[in-house]
C-alpha positions as CSV (number, residue, x, y, z in Angstrom):
1,M,19.7,-28.9,22.0
2,S,20.3,-25.7,20.3
3,T,22.0,-22.8,21.1
4,V,21.6,-20.2,18.6
5,K,19.1,-17.2,20.3
6,E,16.5,-15.8,17.7
7,P,16.6,-12.3,18.1
8,E,14.0,-10.1,20.2
9,T,14.1,-7.2,18.4
10,W,14.0,-6.1,14.8
11,Q,17.6,-4.5,15.3
12,Q,18.7,-7.5,16.4
13,L,17.2,-8.8,13.3
14,I,18.6,-6.2,11.3
15,A,22.2,-6.8,12.7
16,D,21.8,-10.3,12.6
17,C,21.4,-10.4,8.6
18,A,23.9,-7.8,8.3
19,D,26.8,-10.0,9.9
20,I,26.2,-12.9,6.6
21,P,28.7,-12.8,4.5
22,R,28.6,-11.8,1.0
23,T,30.3,-15.0,-0.2
24,L,27.2,-16.7,0.5
25,N,25.5,-14.2,-1.8
26,P,27.9,-12.7,-4.7
27,H,24.9,-12.1,-7.1
28,P,22.4,-10.0,-5.2
29,A,18.9,-9.9,-7.0
30,V,17.9,-6.9,-7.9
31,I,14.5,-6.3,-9.0
32,L,13.6,-3.7,-11.3
33,P,10.4,-1.7,-11.1
34,R,7.7,-2.5,-13.2
35,A,5.3,0.1,-14.6
36,A,1.4,-0.8,-13.2
37,P,-1.1,-2.3,-15.6
38,Q,-3.5,0.2,-17.1
39,W,-7.1,0.6,-15.1
40,E,-10.1,1.4,-16.6
41,V,-13.3,2.1,-14.7
42,D,-15.9,-0.6,-16.4
43,E,-19.9,-0.6,-16.4
44,K,-19.4,-3.4,-13.1
45,C,-17.4,-1.4,-11.4
46,E,-19.4,2.0,-11.8
47,A,-22.3,-0.2,-11.2
48,Q,-21.4,-1.0,-7.2
49,V,-21.0,3.0,-6.7
50,A,-24.2,4.0,-8.7
51,D,-26.2,5.6,-5.8
52,L,-23.2,6.1,-3.5
53,D,-24.8,9.7,-3.2
54,E,-27.7,8.2,-1.6
55,Y,-25.8,7.1,1.0
56,V,-24.0,10.2,1.9
């Protein structure tokens, strides 16, 4: 039987994570933002809303 209690609140979870020694992860991953891919409306997408004015 485990004696480890699960955190019951977000604050407890964050506190538990803050207690993790840096030696376990000396080089944390750095996530660089990426540019969103270019998006264009094609004919198929435009056809889906072609008659939208009739419903509004």
